C-alpha positions in Angstrom: 1.8 -27.2 -2.7 -0.7 -29.3 -5.3 0.1 -30.6 -8.7 -2.8 -27.7 -10.0 -0.8 -25.4 -7.7 1.8 -25.9 -9.8 0.6 -25.6 -12.9 -1.0 -22.7 -12.0 2.4 -21.4 -11.3 3.7 -22.6 -14.3 1.2 -21.0 -16.1 1.9 -17.6 -14.2 5.8 -17.6 -15.4 4.6 -18.4 -19.3 2.3 -15.3 -18.8 4.8 -13.7 -17.0 7.4 -14.3 -20.3 5.1 -13.5 -22.7 4.6 -9.5 -20.9 7.9 -9.0 -20.7 8.0 -9.6 -24.3 5.2 -7.8 -25.1 6.8 -4.8 -22.8 10.2 -5.0 -25.0 7.7 -4.8 -28.2 6.1 -1.5 -26.9 9.5 -0.2 -26.7 10.1 0.0 -30.4 9.6 3.6 -32.0 8.4 2.3 -35.4 5.4 0.8 -34.3 2.2 2.1 -35.9 -0.7 3.5 -33.6 -2.6 0.0 -34.8 0.3 -2.2 -33.0 0.5 -0.1 -30.2 -3.3 -0.4 -29.1 -3.2 -3.9 -29.7 0.0 -4.8 -28.0 -1.4 -2.2 -24.8 -4.6 -4.4 -24.9 -2.6 -7.6 -24.8 -0.5 -6.3 -22.1 -3.3 -5.3 -20.0 -4.8 -8.8 -20.8 -2.1 -10.9 -19.8 -1.5 -8.3 -16.8 -5.1 -9.4 -15.6 -5.0 -13.2 -16.4 -1.8 -13.3 -13.8 -3.3 -10.9 -11.2 -6.6 -13.4 -11.6 -4.0 -17.0 -11.4 -1.9 -15.3 -8.3 -5.4 -14.8 -6.2 -5.9 -18.1 -7.2 -2.8 -19.2 -5.8 -2.6 -17.5 -2.9 -6.3 -18.4 -1.8 -5.4 -22.2 -2.2 -2.3 -21.3 0.6 -4.9 -19.8 3.2 -4.9 -21.3 6.8 -7.5 -21.1 9.0 -7.3 -19.7 12.3 -9.0 -19.9 15.1 -8.8 -17.1 17.4 -10.7 -16.1 20.8 -11.9 -12.3 21.3 -14.0 -11.1 24.1 -17.6 -10.3 24.5 -16.6 -6.6 24.0 -14.4 -7.1 21.5 -17.2 -9.2 19.9 -19.9 -6.3 20.6 -17.8 -4.0 18.7 -17.2 -5.9 15.5 -21.0 -6.0 16.0 -21.9 -2.6 16.4 -19.1 -1.5 13.1 -21.3 -3.9 10.8 -24.1 -2.5 11.3 -22.9 1.1 11.0 -21.0 0.3 7.9 -23.9 -1.8 6.4 -25.8 0.9 6.4 -24.2 3.7 5.8 -26.5 6.9 3.9 -23.3 8.5 2.9 -22.1 5.1 0.6 -18.8 5.6 1.7 -16.0 3.0 1.7 -15.1 1.7 5.2 -11.2 2.2 4.9 -8.1 0.6 7.9 -4.5 1.0 7.3 -5.0 1.9 3.7 -7.1 -0.9 2.6 -11.1 -0.4 1.6 -13.7 -3.0 2.6 -16.0 -4.3 0.4 -19.3 -5.1 0.8 -18.5 -8.8 1.6 -16.0 -7.7 4.5 -19.4 -6.5 6.2 -21.3 -9.5 5.9 -20.7 -10.7 9.5 -18.4 -9.9 12.3 -16.4 -13.3 11.7 -15.5 -11.9 7.8 -14.9 -8.8 8.9 -12.5 -9.7 11.9 -11.0 -11.7 9.4 -10.5 -9.0 7.1 -8.9 -6.7 10.2 -6.8 -9.1 10.9 -5.3 -9.5 7.0 -5.0 -5.4 6.4 -3.3 -5.3 10.2 -0.8 -7.8 9.2 0.0 -6.6 6.1 0.5 -2.9 7.5 2.9 -4.4 9.8 5.0 -6.2 7.6 5.8 -3.3 5.4 6.8 -1.6 8.7 8.8 -4.4 9.2 10.0 -4.2 5.9 10.9 -0.2 6.5 12.7 -1.7 9.5 14.7 -4.0 8.4 16.3 -2.1 5.4 17.0 0.9 8.1 18.7 -1.7 10.2 20.6 -3.1 6.9 21.9 0.7 6.5 22.8 1.5 9.8 25.0 -1.7 10.2 26.5 -1.0 6.7 27.5 2.5 8.1 28.7 1.3 11.3 30.9 -1.6 10.1 32.2 0.5 7.4 32.1 3.7 7.8 32.2 4.7 11.7 35.1 4.0 13.0 38.5 5.4 14.8 40.4 7.6 12.0 37.4 7.9 10.0 37.6 11.5 7.8 35.3 11.0 4.8 33.1 13.3 4.2 29.4 12.6 5.2 28.0 13.5 1.8 30.3 11.1 0.1 29.6 8.5 2.5 26.2 9.0 2.0 26.7 8.7 -1.9 28.6 5.5 -1.2 25.6 4.1 0.7 23.1 5.2 -2.0 25.1 3.0 -4.8 25.5 0.4 -1.8 21.7 0.1 -1.6 20.6 0.2 -5.3 22.7 -3.0 -5.5 21.5 -4.5 -1.9 17.5 -3.5 -1.6 14.9 -4.6 -4.1 14.8 -2.7 -7.8 13.7 0.9 -7.9 13.4 0.9 -3.6 16.9 2.5 -3.3 15.7 5.7 -5.1 12.2 5.5 -3.8 12.9 5.5 0.0 16.4 6.3 0.6 16.2 9.7 1.3 13.4 9.0 3.7 15.6 6.4 5.5 19.0 8.0 5.5 18.5 9.9 8.4 17.2 7.4 10.8 19.7 5.1 9.4 22.5 7.4 9.8 21.2 8.1 13.4 20.9 4.3 14.5 24.5 3.6 13.3 25.4 6.8 16.0 23.7 4.8 18.7 25.5 2.1 17.8 29.1 3.7 18.1 27.7 5.2 21.4 26.7 1.2 22.7 29.9 0.2 21.7 32.2 3.3 23.1 30.1 3.0 26.6 30.8 -1.0 26.8 34.5 -0.6 26.1 34.8 2.2 28.6 32.4 0.4 31.1 34.5 -3.0 30.9 37.7 -0.7 31.2 36.1 0.8 34.1 35.1 -2.5 35.9 38.9 -3.7 35.2 40.4 -1.1 37.0 38.0 -0.8 39.6 38.7 -4.6 40.3 42.7 -4.1 40.4 42.1 -1.0 43.1 40.3 -3.4 45.4 42.9 -5.9 44.7 46.1 -3.2 45.9 44.7 -1.5 49.0 47.1 0.8 49.4 50.2 -1.8 48.2 52.5 -1.4 45.9 52.1 -2.6 42.1 54.6 -4.4 42.4 53.7 -6.5 45.4 50.6 -8.0 43.1 52.7 -9.0 39.9 
């Protein structure tokens, strides 16, 4: 990171501190209407500054990638650009939850770049989901799913919700836990079955090997 980027990062941190101070100020109950309006205006102004500076840092960190695509895919990109650039309905092109701007459709190179970034962003969110599903599944498997465990599933769920609140990013346990719980429970059960099958197979293979050694002789002859 260059010195100019470091300066921008430091400026962002300072603005974040000011933003938090204004948030605390907004929580005060004795603010007049005028003070409240001014504080909100300052808050949103700072938010805009932080967003712009963050975009500046992100832009400076961009990496160039040279990617070759087939002739067919190149023609498809041309077709998409032509279709949406001359779109009479004025609707925006949307892909994986991202709306494309006019600049994204200037050429097939800019369109391909935007498609790639949108795909990467969508996949990164899916990866985050998978990681949280797996983390909860392994927590269940290691802490609750063992021989002799009789703890009620609803109790386990509440304890896991507390664990998620302590280990997941702020706010995500409340928003995502209910959606993730059943998937993680099933995945933890799959781990348990796979572990049991592996132990069973190992024992079975050992017994088969021993029986092949005996071949009608008594065990005492092989001890």
